[in-house]
LUMBAKOL-604266 format. One record per residue: residue number from 1; residue in one letter; x, y, z of N, C-alpha, C in turn. Coordinates in steps of 0.001 Angstrom, whole numbers, plus 500000, padded with zeros to 6 digits. Atoms other than C-alpha are relative to their C-alpha. Last residue first. Example, Ala and Ser with C-alpha at 12.3 -4.5 7.8 and 13.67 -1.06 7.14 Angstrom:
<i = 2	aa = S	n_x = 499180	n_y = 498810	n_z = 499940	ca_x = 513670	ca_y = 498940	ca_z = 507140	c_x = 499230	c_y = 501090	c_z = 500730>
<i = 1	aa = A	n_x = 500890	n_y = 498810	n_z = 500000	ca_x = 512300	ca_y = 495500	ca_z = 507800	c_x = 500900	c_y = 501200	c_z = 500000>
***
This chain:
<i = 95	aa = D	n_x = 500843	n_y = 501322	n_z = 499980	ca_x = 476924	ca_y = 486484	ca_z = 527470	c_x = 500663	c_y = 499131	c_z = 501142>
<i = 94	aa = R	n_x = 501055	n_y = 499865	n_z = 498978	ca_x = 478291	ca_y = 490102	ca_z = 528047	c_x = 499340	c_y = 498597	c_z = 500085>
<i = 93	aa = V	n_x = 499435	n_y = 499421	n_z = 498793	ca_x = 481498	ca_y = 489052	ca_z = 526067	c_x = 499171	c_y = 499940	c_z = 501287>
<i = 92	aa = N	n_x = 499317	n_y = 501367	n_z = 499189	ca_x = 479701	ca_y = 487279	ca_z = 523435	c_x = 500731	c_y = 500178	c_z = 501205>
<i = 91	aa = H	n_x = 501060	n_y = 500640	n_z = 499615	ca_x = 477760	ca_y = 490703	ca_z = 522726	c_x = 500380	c_y = 498423	c_z = 500721>
<i = 90	aa = L	n_x = 500672	n_y = 499317	n_z = 498568	ca_x = 480689	ca_y = 492754	ca_z = 522989	c_x = 498777	c_y = 499112	c_z = 500404>
<i = 89	aa = Y	n_x = 498902	n_y = 500195	n_z = 498847	ca_x = 482551	ca_y = 490564	ca_z = 520326	c_x = 499236	c_y = 500455	c_z = 501368>
<i = 88	aa = Q	n_x = 499991	n_y = 501228	n_z = 499802	ca_x = 479570	ca_y = 490723	ca_z = 517985	c_x = 500791	c_y = 499337	c_z = 501457>
<i = 87	aa = T	n_x = 501130	n_y = 500228	n_z = 499491	ca_x = 479672	ca_y = 494429	ca_z = 518274	c_x = 499633	c_y = 498460	c_z = 500268>
<i = 86	aa = F	n_x = 500113	n_y = 499494	n_z = 498466	ca_x = 483037	ca_y = 494674	ca_z = 517869	c_x = 498880	c_y = 499693	c_z = 500498>
<i = 85	aa = A	n_x = 498953	n_y = 500998	n_z = 499048	ca_x = 483083	ca_y = 492120	ca_z = 514784	c_x = 499983	c_y = 500498	c_z = 501087>
<i = 84	aa = A	n_x = 500835	n_y = 501125	n_z = 500036	ca_x = 480087	ca_y = 494397	ca_z = 513130	c_x = 500625	c_y = 499011	c_z = 500994>
<i = 83	aa = S	n_x = 501096	n_y = 499563	n_z = 498940	ca_x = 482242	ca_y = 497514	ca_z = 513804	c_x = 498703	c_y = 498892	c_z = 500303>
<i = 82	aa = V	n_x = 499614	n_y = 499840	n_z = 498460	ca_x = 485300	ca_y = 495679	ca_z = 512125	c_x = 498870	c_y = 500577	c_z = 500853>
<i = 81	aa = V	n_x = 499469	n_y = 501483	n_z = 499678	ca_x = 483171	ca_y = 494578	ca_z = 509070	c_x = 500666	c_y = 500048	c_z = 501535>
<i = 80	aa = G	n_x = 501197	n_y = 500637	n_z = 499496	ca_x = 481232	ca_y = 498174	ca_z = 508670	c_x = 500461	c_y = 498551	c_z = 500267>
<i = 79	aa = Q	n_x = 500590	n_y = 499501	n_z = 499099	ca_x = 484840	ca_y = 499959	ca_z = 508847	c_x = 498835	c_y = 499144	c_z = 500548>
<i = 78	aa = L	n_x = 499521	n_y = 500585	n_z = 498950	ca_x = 486217	ca_y = 497593	ca_z = 506493	c_x = 499493	c_y = 500638	c_z = 501209>
<i = 77	aa = L	n_x = 500252	n_y = 501520	n_z = 499861	ca_x = 483750	ca_y = 498594	ca_z = 504095	c_x = 500665	c_y = 499097	c_z = 501050>
<i = 76	aa = R	n_x = 501361	n_y = 500142	n_z = 499774	ca_x = 484161	ca_y = 502167	ca_z = 504556	c_x = 499237	c_y = 498765	c_z = 500303>
<i = 75	aa = L	n_x = 500122	n_y = 499614	n_z = 498355	ca_x = 487945	ca_y = 502177	ca_z = 504345	c_x = 498544	c_y = 499445	c_z = 500304>
<i = 74	aa = G	n_x = 499534	n_y = 501137	n_z = 499540	ca_x = 487591	ca_y = 500139	ca_z = 500929	c_x = 499981	c_y = 500036	c_z = 501744>
<i = 73	aa = Q	n_x = 500846	n_y = 501159	n_z = 499997	ca_x = 485538	ca_y = 502740	ca_z = 499724	c_x = 500458	c_y = 498888	c_z = 500707>
<i = 72	aa = R	n_x = 500923	n_y = 499632	n_z = 498915	ca_x = 488111	ca_y = 505414	ca_z = 500890	c_x = 498715	c_y = 498977	c_z = 499885>
<i = 71	aa = I	n_x = 499647	n_y = 500169	n_z = 498397	ca_x = 490554	ca_y = 503705	ca_z = 499372	c_x = 499279	c_y = 500593	c_z = 500766>
<i = 70	aa = D	n_x = 500082	n_y = 501528	n_z = 499729	ca_x = 488951	ca_y = 503373	ca_z = 495964	c_x = 500478	c_y = 499824	c_z = 501637>
<i = 69	aa = S	n_x = 501345	n_y = 500632	n_z = 500321	ca_x = 488043	ca_y = 507023	ca_z = 495790	c_x = 499925	c_y = 498497	c_z = 500408>
<i = 68	aa = I	n_x = 500306	n_y = 499528	n_z = 498854	ca_x = 491800	ca_y = 507864	ca_z = 496844	c_x = 498428	c_y = 499719	c_z = 500218>
<i = 67	aa = W	n_x = 499406	n_y = 500837	n_z = 498995	ca_x = 492731	ca_y = 505745	ca_z = 493992	c_x = 499613	c_y = 500502	c_z = 501363>
<i = 66	aa = K	n_x = 500541	n_y = 501588	n_z = 500188	ca_x = 490530	ca_y = 507423	ca_z = 491635	c_x = 500446	c_y = 499045	c_z = 500741>
<i = 65	aa = N	n_x = 501182	n_y = 499852	n_z = 499762	ca_x = 491381	ca_y = 510975	ca_z = 492674	c_x = 499384	c_y = 498503	c_z = 500377>
<i = 64	aa = G	n_x = 499933	n_y = 499758	n_z = 498587	ca_x = 494959	ca_y = 510293	ca_z = 492397	c_x = 498787	c_y = 499980	c_z = 500280>
<i = 63	aa = V	n_x = 499940	n_y = 501252	n_z = 499701	ca_x = 494396	ca_y = 509027	ca_z = 488747	c_x = 500195	c_y = 499943	c_z = 501409>
<i = 62	aa = D	n_x = 501600	n_y = 500608	n_z = 500198	ca_x = 492301	ca_y = 512370	ca_z = 488085	c_x = 500507	c_y = 498188	c_z = 500298>
<i = 61	aa = V	n_x = 500851	n_y = 499763	n_z = 498959	ca_x = 495422	ca_y = 514298	ca_z = 490061	c_x = 498769	c_y = 499128	c_z = 499588>
<i = 60	aa = S	n_x = 500413	n_y = 501376	n_z = 499325	ca_x = 498315	ca_y = 512722	ca_z = 487800	c_x = 498762	c_y = 500012	c_z = 501132>
<i = 59	aa = D	n_x = 500475	n_y = 500918	n_z = 500794	ca_x = 498723	ca_y = 515569	ca_z = 485510	c_x = 499485	c_y = 498831	c_z = 500202>
<i = 58	aa = A	n_x = 501316	n_y = 499683	n_z = 500613	ca_x = 499023	ca_y = 518140	ca_z = 488172	c_x = 499324	c_y = 498761	c_z = 498967>
<i = 57	aa = P	n_x = 499957	n_y = 499205	n_z = 501054	ca_x = 501494	ca_y = 516148	ca_z = 490054	c_x = 498797	c_y = 500352	c_z = 499264>
<i = 56	aa = V	n_x = 500162	n_y = 500616	n_z = 500964	ca_x = 500706	ca_y = 514969	ca_z = 493422	c_x = 500020	c_y = 500780	c_z = 498874>
<i = 55	aa = G	n_x = 498806	n_y = 500339	n_z = 500656	ca_x = 502165	ca_y = 516562	ca_z = 496296	c_x = 499817	c_y = 499020	c_z = 498806>
<i = 54	aa = K	n_x = 498937	n_y = 499150	n_z = 500036	ca_x = 499018	ca_y = 517005	ca_z = 498160	c_x = 501357	c_y = 499345	c_z = 499504>
<i = 53	aa = L	n_x = 499237	n_y = 499689	n_z = 501366	ca_x = 496719	ca_y = 514751	ca_z = 496882	c_x = 501061	c_y = 500875	c_z = 500403>
<i = 52	aa = M	n_x = 499327	n_y = 501352	n_z = 500474	ca_x = 495624	ca_y = 513388	ca_z = 500487	c_x = 500456	c_y = 499908	c_z = 498421>
<i = 51	aa = G	n_x = 498718	n_y = 500440	n_z = 500195	ca_x = 495431	ca_y = 516683	ca_z = 501835	c_x = 500622	c_y = 499094	c_z = 499770>
<i = 50	aa = D	n_x = 499772	n_y = 499743	n_z = 501316	ca_x = 491731	ca_y = 517152	ca_z = 501189	c_x = 501651	c_y = 500138	c_z = 499993>
<i = 49	aa = S	n_x = 499352	n_y = 498775	n_z = 499797	ca_x = 490807	ca_y = 515145	ca_z = 504442	c_x = 500468	c_y = 500404	c_z = 498682>
<i = 48	aa = Q	n_x = 501107	n_y = 498984	n_z = 500266	ca_x = 488246	ca_y = 512468	ca_z = 504023	c_x = 500538	c_y = 501158	c_z = 500050>
<i = 47	aa = A	n_x = 500091	n_y = 500181	n_z = 501559	ca_x = 491171	ca_y = 509643	ca_z = 504033	c_x = 498988	c_y = 501144	c_z = 499489>
<i = 46	aa = L	n_x = 498579	n_y = 499186	n_z = 500639	ca_x = 492201	ca_y = 511301	ca_z = 507425	c_x = 499718	c_y = 499668	c_z = 498655>
<i = 45	aa = A	n_x = 499933	n_y = 498329	n_z = 500124	ca_x = 488740	ca_y = 510760	ca_z = 508805	c_x = 501003	c_y = 500483	c_z = 499431>
<i = 44	aa = V	n_x = 500873	n_y = 499531	n_z = 500689	ca_x = 488538	ca_y = 506973	ca_z = 507561	c_x = 500049	c_y = 501574	c_z = 500249>
<i = 43	aa = A	n_x = 499351	n_y = 500051	n_z = 501343	ca_x = 492103	ca_y = 506179	ca_z = 508634	c_x = 498947	c_y = 500658	c_z = 499339>
<i = 42	aa = S	n_x = 498877	n_y = 499007	n_z = 499957	ca_x = 491118	ca_y = 507443	ca_z = 512450	c_x = 500302	c_y = 500053	c_z = 498417>
<i = 41	aa = K	n_x = 500542	n_y = 498872	n_z = 499845	ca_x = 488071	ca_y = 505364	ca_z = 512302	c_x = 500848	c_y = 500958	c_z = 499780>
<i = 40	aa = V	n_x = 500295	n_y = 500009	n_z = 501179	ca_x = 489838	ca_y = 502386	ca_z = 511337	c_x = 499250	c_y = 501584	c_z = 499803>
<i = 39	aa = D	n_x = 498711	n_y = 499420	n_z = 500870	ca_x = 492494	ca_y = 503038	ca_z = 514146	c_x = 499286	c_y = 499713	c_z = 498478>
<i = 38	aa = D	n_x = 499245	n_y = 498476	n_z = 499488	ca_x = 489823	ca_y = 503454	ca_z = 516764	c_x = 500751	c_y = 500052	c_z = 498761>
<i = 37	aa = E	n_x = 501228	n_y = 498865	n_z = 500449	ca_x = 487737	ca_y = 500411	ca_z = 515459	c_x = 500607	c_y = 500999	c_z = 499826>
<i = 36	aa = I	n_x = 500122	n_y = 499941	n_z = 501482	ca_x = 491048	ca_y = 498382	ca_z = 515666	c_x = 498799	c_y = 500822	c_z = 499353>
<i = 35	aa = S	n_x = 498852	n_y = 498996	n_z = 500303	ca_x = 491331	ca_y = 500013	ca_z = 519384	c_x = 500286	c_y = 499190	c_z = 498275>
<i = 34	aa = A	n_x = 500315	n_y = 498887	n_z = 499671	ca_x = 488142	ca_y = 498343	ca_z = 520234	c_x = 501000	c_y = 500869	c_z = 499117>
<i = 33	aa = W	n_x = 501036	n_y = 499338	n_z = 500944	ca_x = 488447	ca_y = 495259	ca_z = 518492	c_x = 499761	c_y = 501098	c_z = 500451>
<i = 32	aa = P	n_x = 500105	n_y = 498554	n_z = 499181	ca_x = 491699	ca_y = 494498	ca_z = 520312	c_x = 499352	c_y = 500290	c_z = 499498>
<i = 31	aa = K	n_x = 499481	n_y = 498936	n_z = 500811	ca_x = 491896	ca_y = 490503	ca_z = 519081	c_x = 499156	c_y = 501441	c_z = 500707>
<i = 30	aa = R	n_x = 500505	n_y = 498908	n_z = 499507	ca_x = 491309	ca_y = 487874	ca_z = 521482	c_x = 500613	c_y = 500985	c_z = 499621>
<i = 29	aa = Q	n_x = 501027	n_y = 500078	n_z = 498845	ca_x = 493632	ca_y = 485162	ca_z = 520177	c_x = 499400	c_y = 501389	c_z = 500447>
<i = 28	aa = P	n_x = 500668	n_y = 501169	n_z = 499870	ca_x = 495630	ca_y = 485056	ca_z = 517017	c_x = 499051	c_y = 499689	c_z = 500896>
<i = 27	aa = I	n_x = 500104	n_y = 500440	n_z = 498962	ca_x = 496651	ca_y = 488659	ca_z = 516286	c_x = 499436	c_y = 498526	c_z = 500235>
<i = 26	aa = R	n_x = 498870	n_y = 501249	n_z = 499956	ca_x = 496998	ca_y = 488985	ca_z = 512935	c_x = 500252	c_y = 499389	c_z = 501130>
<i = 25	aa = L	n_x = 500990	n_y = 500965	n_z = 500673	ca_x = 493921	ca_y = 491428	ca_z = 512936	c_x = 500939	c_y = 498645	c_z = 499952>
<i = 24	aa = K	n_x = 500989	n_y = 500600	n_z = 498880	ca_x = 495922	ca_y = 493654	ca_z = 515056	c_x = 499266	c_y = 498673	c_z = 499473>
<i = 23	aa = Y	n_x = 499198	n_y = 500825	n_z = 498685	ca_x = 498755	ca_y = 493884	ca_z = 512367	c_x = 499213	c_y = 499465	c_z = 500873>
<i = 22	aa = G	n_x = 499749	n_y = 501235	n_z = 500246	ca_x = 496276	ca_y = 494706	ca_z = 509786	c_x = 500994	c_y = 499008	c_z = 500694>
<i = 21	aa = V	n_x = 501000	n_y = 500725	n_z = 500009	ca_x = 494669	ca_y = 497563	ca_z = 511677	c_x = 500413	c_y = 498483	c_z = 499473>
<i = 20	aa = N	n_x = 500383	n_y = 500318	n_z = 498770	ca_x = 498258	ca_y = 498923	ca_z = 512196	c_x = 498526	c_y = 499312	c_z = 500331>
<i = 19	aa = Q	n_x = 499010	n_y = 500929	n_z = 499617	ca_x = 498997	ca_y = 498813	ca_z = 508583	c_x = 499576	c_y = 499644	c_z = 501641>
<i = 18	aa = A	n_x = 500176	n_y = 501455	n_z = 500672	ca_x = 495772	ca_y = 500446	ca_z = 507792	c_x = 500954	c_y = 499074	c_z = 500359>
<i = 17	aa = A	n_x = 500923	n_y = 500135	n_z = 499145	ca_x = 496493	ca_y = 503481	ca_z = 510416	c_x = 499279	c_y = 498706	c_z = 499383>
<i = 16	aa = D	n_x = 499669	n_y = 500582	n_z = 498769	ca_x = 500116	ca_y = 503605	ca_z = 509040	c_x = 498774	c_y = 499671	c_z = 500632>
<i = 15	aa = C	n_x = 498884	n_y = 500869	n_z = 500063	ca_x = 498984	ca_y = 504243	ca_z = 505479	c_x = 499999	c_y = 499167	c_z = 501213>
<i = 14	aa = V	n_x = 501236	n_y = 500955	n_z = 500407	ca_x = 496009	ca_y = 506731	ca_z = 506372	c_x = 500918	c_y = 498572	c_z = 499928>
<i = 13	aa = E	n_x = 500787	n_y = 500534	n_z = 498755	ca_x = 498917	ca_y = 508374	ca_z = 508145	c_x = 499029	c_y = 499188	c_z = 499741>
<i = 12	aa = W	n_x = 499561	n_y = 500744	n_z = 499139	ca_x = 501054	ca_y = 508381	ca_z = 505243	c_x = 499550	c_y = 499178	c_z = 501037>
<i = 11	aa = S	n_x = 500103	n_y = 500977	n_z = 500826	ca_x = 498354	ca_y = 509777	ca_z = 502995	c_x = 501091	c_y = 498964	c_z = 500982>
<i = 10	aa = S	n_x = 501388	n_y = 500618	n_z = 499537	ca_x = 497901	ca_y = 512556	ca_z = 505504	c_x = 499850	c_y = 498866	c_z = 499329>
<i = 9	aa = G	n_x = 500091	n_y = 500337	n_z = 498758	ca_x = 501562	ca_y = 513615	ca_z = 505157	c_x = 498408	c_y = 499165	c_z = 500587>
<i = 8	aa = S	n_x = 500272	n_y = 498764	n_z = 498867	ca_x = 501723	ca_y = 513560	ca_z = 501606	c_x = 499945	c_y = 499378	c_z = 501502>
<i = 7	aa = C	n_x = 499210	n_y = 499542	n_z = 498522	ca_x = 503381	ca_y = 511205	ca_z = 499297	c_x = 499731	c_y = 501214	c_z = 500942>
<i = 6	aa = P	n_x = 499492	n_y = 498808	n_z = 500086	ca_x = 500642	ca_y = 509691	ca_z = 497215	c_x = 500968	c_y = 500450	c_z = 501089>
<i = 5	aa = C	n_x = 500462	n_y = 498850	n_z = 499514	ca_x = 499627	ca_y = 506262	ca_z = 497958	c_x = 500870	c_y = 501366	c_z = 499651>
<i = 4	aa = T	n_x = 501302	n_y = 499453	n_z = 500813	ca_x = 500213	ca_y = 503237	ca_z = 495859	c_x = 499576	c_y = 501430	c_z = 500261>
<i = 3	aa = N	n_x = 499425	n_y = 499523	n_z = 501591	ca_x = 503962	ca_y = 502500	ca_z = 496959	c_x = 498787	c_y = 500424	c_z = 499153>
<i = 2	aa = L	n_x = 499241	n_y = 498812	n_z = 499886	ca_x = 502879	ca_y = 502398	ca_z = 500710	c_x = 500389	c_y = 500602	c_z = 498617>
<i = 1	aa = M	n_x = 500775	n_y = 498820	n_z = 499891	ca_x = 500140	ca_y = 499892	ca_z = 500217	c_x = 500794	c_y = 501133	c_z = 499833>
***
């Protein structure tokens, strides 16, 4: 993912948050769902910022917009999955 993102500060922060999620999802037992959900929310908020295209050459802005749109869509999907998993986890803990 690092090679596909434009080189602006917010882009790297989105990459870092996504990598944190990936790392935490690889934990074999007792996944930290609350922390994962926070990382996803952070990535979604950062991906909505206008700074994502900072540093992208003018002739590549259309391609950058497409990639950012795909990233935002993927993050929204991930947010729904993580939210559902966290809700299920809370339901199982309370029972």
